[in-house]
N, C-alpha and C positions, 0 to 999 in steps of 0.2 A: 410650298406650293402657293400660288396666288389664292386669295380669298379675303373674307371680311374679318375684321377684328373689332371687338367692342369691349369697353370697360365702363362699368357703373361704379362710382366710388364717391363717398361724401367729401373726400379731399380732391385735390387737382389730379386727374388721371392722365393728363396729356403727355407728360414726359414718359410714362410707362407705355403709352400707345406708340410713341415713336420707336422705342426699343423693340416692341412686339412686331411692328411692321418691318423693321429692318431684319428681324430674324427670319422673315419669309422671303426676303429678296435673294433667292439663290442664284439668280442671274442678273447681271448689271442692267439689262434692258428692261427688266420689270420695274414698274413705277408704283409709287405709293401716293395715296391721296388721303386727306382727312376731311371730316364733315362735322359741322357744328349745328346743334339743334337746341340743347338746353344745358345748364350748368350741371356738373357731375357726370355727364356722359361724354365719353371720348369714342369716336367711331371712325374707322378708316378701312382702306382696302388696298391690297397689292394686286395689280393686274398685269397680265402679259401684253394686253392691248387696251388703251384707254377708250372708254365709252361713257355715254351719258346714262348712268344707272342710278342716279340719286335725285330725289325730288322732295320738296318740303312744302307745307302749306301752313303759313302763319295764322290763317283765319281759324283753323280748327286744331292747330297744334300737332299735326301729323307729319312725320318724316319717313321716307321709305328708301331703302338701299337694296338694290337687286344685284346679286352676283351670279353669273351663269346665264343660261338661255331658258326662258319660260315660253311655252307655246300653248295655244288653245285651238281646239277643233271648232269652237262655236264663236260666232255664227258661220265662220269659215276658217280654214287653217291659217294661222297668223302667229308671228312672233310678237310678244308683248313687251312694252316699254315699262319703265318704272311708273310713269304717269298713268298709263292704262291700268296697271295693277292697283294703284292708289285709288283711282276712280271706281274700280270694281269693288274695292274694299268698302268704300263709302256707301255703295248701293246695298251690299248684302254681306258685309263682314267677311269672315273666312270661308263662308259657303261658296263664294265666287271663285275661290282658289282650289277647291277640292278636286277639280278635274284638270288642273294644269298638267302639262307634259313638259319633259325636258329635264336638264340637270341644273339645279339652282338652289340658292339659299336666299331667303328674303328676310330682311331686318325691318320691322315696323315699330316705330316709336310713337306712342300716343301720350304727349305731354299733358293733355287735358285730364286724361284718366290716370296718369302716372303709371304707365305700363310700357314694357318692352316685350315685343313678340319676336320669336325666331321660328320661321316656317321653312321646312325643307321639302324636297320633292319626294314622291312616294317610294322611291327606291333607295334614297340616301346616297345618290351618286357622288356628291361632294361631301367629304367628311366635315363635321362640325363638333368640336370639343368645347366643353365648358367647365368652369370651376367656380364655386360659390364659397363665400366666407361670411363672417359676421357683419362686415362693413363694405363688402364689394362683391361684384359678379363680373366675370369676364369670359369671353369666348373667342374662338379662332379656328382655322383649318388645320393647324398643327399644334402638338403639345408644347413645342418649344416657344411658340408665340404666346400661348395661354399662360405659361409659367412666367414668361417675361412680363406680361401684363399684370400678373398677380404679385410680382416681386418675390417669387418663391423659387427655390431650387428643386428641380424635378427629382423624384425618388421612385425607383422601380418597385413594382408590386410583386411580392413573392408568388402569389397566385397567378398574376398576369404573366410573369415570366414562365411559370410552369405550363400554363395553358398554351403559350406560344410554342413551347417545345413539343407539346402533344399534338397540336392541330395547326401550327404554322400561322396563326392569326389570333386576334382577340375579338370574338363576336360579342354581340350584346352591348350593354352600356358601359362596361368597365374595360378601358384599354390597358396597356402594359404599365402605366404609371399609377401610383397611389393618388387618391383624392380626385383625379380627373374623371370626367364622364363624357360619353359620346352620345349625341342625339340620334335616336333610332329613326328609321325611315318613316315618312308620312306622319311627321309629328309637328305639333304646335307647342312651343315652349313659351310660357308667359311668366314674366318677372314683374312682381309688384315693386315698383321703384322705392317706395318709402319703407316697406316692411321687409323687402328682399325675400318674400315668399315666392317659391317656384311652383308652377303647375304645368304638367305635361300631359297632353292628350293626343291620341292617334286619330287621324281623320280618314284612314283607309286601311283595309286589311284584305289579303288574298283569301277569298272564300270560294271553294269549289262547289259548283252547282251543275253537275252533268245534265245535259239536255236528254230527255228520254227518246229512245229509238233513233238516235242520230247515226246516220250511215256515214261511212268513211268518205264517200264521194261528196256528200254534203259538207262534211268537215273540211275537206280540201278546198272547196269553193269559199267557205266562210273564212278560212285561214288566209287564202290568197287575197281576198278583198281587204281584210284587216291589215295584212302586211303592206299592201299597196297604199292604203290610206295613211298608215303610219309613216311611210317614206315620204309621201307628198307633204305631210304635216311637218316632219323634221327638216325638210328642204324648202319650206314655203318661202323663206327669205332669200332664196336663190343665191347661196354662197358660190363664189366664183372659183375658189381654190380649196378643194376638198381632199383631205388625206384619208385613205382607207387602209386600216391595218388588216392585212389579208393573210389568212393561213390556208391550209389545205382543207379546212372543214366546211360543213354545209352552211354555217351561219353567215360567214363573210361572203361566201359565194351567192347566197340569197340577196344580200345587200348589193353586190356587184350587178346581179341580174336586174334588180329593180332600178338602179340608177341608169343602167343601159336602156332598159325598156321604156322608161318614161322620160328620159333625157333630163333627169332631175339636176344633175350637177356633174361637171367634169371631175374625174377622179385621178389622184396620184396614188398608185398602189405602193404601200410600204410594208416591208417584211423584215424580220430580224433573225439572226442566228449566227453560228460560228462559220457555217459554210452554206453556199447557195448552189452547190454543184452535185449534191447527193440525190440520186434518183428517188422519186416518190417522197421527197422531204417537203415540209411546208414552204420554204423559200423557193425551191425549184418549181413547185406547182403554182405558187403565186406569180413567179416570173412568167410562166407560160400563159396563165390567165391574162395577165396584164398585156402581154404581146398580142394574144389572139383577139382581144377586145379593144385594142387601140389605145391603151392607157400607158402613161409613163410608169416606170418601175424604179424604186429606190430600195436598196438593200443596206440595212444597218448591220455592219459586221461586229459581232461580239468578240472581244479579244480576251481569252482566258488568262493570258500572261499578265494582265493588269489586275488580276484578282487581289493580290497582296496590297496594291495601292488603293483600289476602289472600295473594297469591302468595308474598311473602317469609316470611310467617308459616307458610304451609302447607308450604313447602319444608323448614323446620326441624321442624315437627311431624310430617310424614310421613316425613322422612329419605329422600325420593325412593324410596319403595318402588315407585312407578310414576309415570308422567307424566300421570295422570288430570287432564285439563284442568279439569273442572267443579269439583273440590274446591279448585282454586286460586282460585276466585272466592268461595266461601262455606264453605270447609273448617271453620273453627272454629265458625261459626254453625250449620252442619249438624250438627256434633258435639253442640252444645248442644240442637239440635232433637230428636235421637234420645234424648238423655239426659233432657230435660225431659218428653217425651211418655211416658216410662217404660213401654214395653211389657215384658211378662215375657220376651219373646224376639223377635228379628227374623229372619224367615224369608227366605231367599234362594233364587233359582232356578238357581244355577250347577249344572252337571251335566257328566258325562263319558260320555254314551251315544252319542256319534258327532259328529265335528267336520268340518264343511264337506263338499266334494265328494270323490269318489274320486281317488286319486293313482296315478301310474304308475311312480314311481321313488323312491329314497331322497331325492334332491335335492328333489323335489316334496313329499315328506312333511315335510321340514324347513321348506321355504318356506311350507307351509300354516299353520305355527305361528309362525314368526319369521323374520327375514332370515337367510339362510344365510351371509352375509358383508356387510361394509359396502358399501352401494350407492353409486350416483353422487353423491347428495346428501352422504353422509358423506365420500366421497373428495374432494369439493370443499373440505372444511374441515379434514380431518385432515392432520397433518404426514406427509410421505412417509416419513421415517425412523422414525416411530412406527407407521405403518399396517401395514407388512409383518409386524413381530413381533406386533402386536395381532391381525391377521387370523388368523395361525397359532394363537395362543392361543385366540381366540374359537371357531374351528372345533373345537379340541380339547375345549373345554368342552361344546359340543353333542355331540361324539362320546362324551364321558364319560357324559352322561345317556342317550344313545341305546344305549349298551352294555348297559344294564339291560333292554332289550326283548328277550325271548327268541323273536323271530319275524323272519323275513326278508321278510314281506309288507309292502309300503310303507304300506298302509292301517292295519295294526296299529301300525306305527311312528309314523304320524301321530297316532293316538289316544293312544299312549303318551306322545309328546312333549307333546301338548296337556295331559294330566294333570300331567306332571312339570315342564313349563316354563311353559305359559300359565297354568294354574290356580295352581300353587304359587308361580311366580315373579312373576306380574303381579297376580292378583286377590286372593289371600289376605293378602299382607303389609300391606295398607293398614289402618292401625290403627283407623279410625273404626268399623269393624264391631263392635269389642268394647266400644263405649260402651254397647251393649245386647247381652246374650248372643245370639250368632248360631246359627242352626240351618240345616242343608242337607239337607232330606228326599230330594233327588235324588242325593245323594252318600253312599251307604251301602255296606257290604260286600255286603249282600243284593242291592242293585241291580247293583253291579259284577260280582258273580258271575254274574248273569243276562246282562248285556250282553256280557261277555267270551266267552260261549258262542255268540254270534251270528256268522255269517259277515260279513266286511267289508261286503258289499253291503247288509246290513240296517242297519249303523251309519252309513254315508256318507249325507249329506243328511238324517240322522235319519229314514230310511225307516220303521223299525219304530216309532219314536215317533209319526210322523205317522199311520201306519196305526192305531196304538193309539188315538190321540185321535179319529180319525174314527169308529172303531167303538165305542169305549168311552166317549168323552166328546164326543159330537156337539154338545152345547150350547156347547162352547168353540170349535168350528170354524165357527160361524156368523159370527164376527167376522173382518174382514180383518186380515192381518198389517200391522205398522206399516211405513211408508216413510220416516219422519222421526222422529228421536229427540227433537226439540223442544229441542235444546241450543243454546247461543249459537254464532254464526258467529265463532269465535275469530280467524281471520286478519283479518276485517273489524274486530273489536273493537280489535285491536292497531294497525291502520292508522288507525282513525278516532277512537279515544278518546285524548285528549291525555295523561292521566296514565299509561295503559297503555303508550303509545308511548314516553313519556319514561323509564319504568321499563326497558323493553327496550333503549332507547338506552344507558342507563347500564350495565346488566348485560352488554351485548355490546360495550362500549367496549374499546379496546385496554388501558387501564389496569386495567379489571376482569379481563379474561381473562389478562393477563400476570402478575397478582398471585397466581394460584392454580394448581392442577394443570392447569387447562384450557390454560394457556400452554405446558405440556409436550407436549400431544397435538394442539393445534389450530394451524393456520396462521391467525394472526389476520387477515392481509390477506384470506384466503379467506372467513373469517366476515364481515368487513366488506363484501365484494363481494356475498355472498349476502343480507345484510341490506338493502343498497341496492336490489338487484334485487327483493326481496320488497316493499319499500315502493313501488316503482315499478309493481308489478303490481296490476291491478284485479280479478282474478278470485279466486273462492274456491278454497281448497286442496281437491283432490279427496279427500284422506284424511279431511277433516273435514265434508264435506257429502254427503248422499245424493242420488241422482238423484230426480227427481220420480216420483210414483206411476205405475206402468204401468196400462193399462186393466184394469178389474176382471175381464173375461173372461180376459185373459192371466194374471193372477195366479191365478185359480181353476184354470185349465188346468195351470199350472206346479205348483201345490200338489198337485193330484190325480196328476200324473205322478210326483211325488216320494214318493208313498205306496206305490210298488212298485219293486223293484229294476230291472225292465226299463224302466219309465218314467223313472226317475231316470237310468239309464245313457244312454237316448236323449237326454234333455235335456242331459246333460253333453257328449255328442258334438256336439250342435248348438252349444252355447256355446263349446266349443273351436274348432269350425270357424269360427264368427263371429269368434273372437279370433285367427285365423291359426294355430291349433294350439298356442298358447302357454298355459301354465298361469299363471293370475294369482296372484301372491304376495299372501298375506293382509296387509292393512294396510301397504302399502309405505311406506318412509321417504321423506319429501319435504323440500324446503328448509325449509318452515315447521316441520315436526316437529323437524328438527335445530336450528333457531333456538330453538324453545320449550324443548327439553330442555337446550340449552346455557345458556339464561337461568336455568333452574331450578337447575342446578348452581352457577352464579355466585351466585344468591340464597342457596343453602345455605351456600356458603363465606362469604358476608357474615355470615350468622347465626352460624356457628361462630366467626368472628373476633370478633364482638361478644360472644359468650358466654365467651370466654377472654381 
């Protein structure tokens, strides 16, 4: 993915910089630039579109490189240049950047004080990895670039691999590679150039402070104002060609309503899937919304027949940032699609204004976001001597993130973990989003300050959001919510498509597993048994297919109930009763997901072996 790369080394680091930048040029149209400031420092960037984001001041020895889009509400909504950021730093150091909005990474070099600073946005939208040694420090947006910069061969981490199999991503500071680290959101990393000492501090944290006696009607007004302000700020530079990734959900509909209402920017609606003709599917609803509101519609069709070709390529390209199935079938072509369509920005509907239903304990708060420990499917394939130590470490990693939540309320913890694990760990690291500058109008400080003042019952089930859209955006609530994502039935593809099945046979073979880190953590006989059982099974995996649509009257009744705290609580009680009082873990790990993720790790190891 495009991004900034830097190397500090006592020797000449420039040849290594060229190799690192070339490792990021996944598309020929992407260009690389290098910047000079002082001996020992090599700094460069790969961009999809060239812009003026570098400035230096010889008078005070400062240099600043901005990657991404940085916005400010003060004194009015505006997009900031590198020159403006440097001027604000001179006035008040990093305090001036604490309230910046947008998706960005800032590199500030202070040659007078002999320091290098890395400053990322509060949500960690754009990944930044780093590696330090006795005589060097380097950083970049992908592991492959960082290892090229360091002159090292990447080596998978046993714990990182196991965590990927358990929860489909690697949250926190440790990715899937040994020695590599990832900068957490809202962080300032400072490197002392002479001693190579590192210091990292957080400049923001999500702290819930519910306003006393806040009524739902008041919350709706506050949320609408904050949502409108956030959209006006994100579109303050008046981009002419905006792509909106639209699903059948509330979040992207909210963005569409705001852009229509305030005339913020013309939109091109983009949706993806295997089919766009399934009733009540994401693509079908997106197409209808685009037509009804006068926007162009583009459908990116996923081709499951390409899985055997694309999965190995995507494993290396994505570095297993997550286990997203769909990108494994068309990842590189999808990247080309977004780049060739050349929108000024790509707007996404991810948000953090309330995740799933209410929870009653800390354990449920964790399980609402990710598995709290390796489940039965994982235990069937993990080696017993590895599993005990890994489980203890895995829980400690969750505890480390959870320790940042300054609240004992389980619902507050759930939403805190969703922001810091699900969004930061699973959604943002995927590099394709930076093929076009991404923007998230539903993830701003203005909106988070509003939402964190709501009581938990307004956030759970998106009660306040549903009420806001019903009262303020009724035109978007006329459409039913989707019941089908329109994506391929991946278990069926792997069973029925000969090239895909042969690929998985090879990746899950004894020879493949025992030749890499997987052999250290997995019981190969157990994997083989699960694979044979999967092939013999004829049913679709419950984690990958949704149930058929409920009757329309039931859907409307459930939607209306979830527009008030009392109705949502009653619906939750009924659903728990029907489920025997058990809380349903979000996206449980199944035999199929374990096989899929194991095969992806084996494919990545193949690619790494071939590259070195």
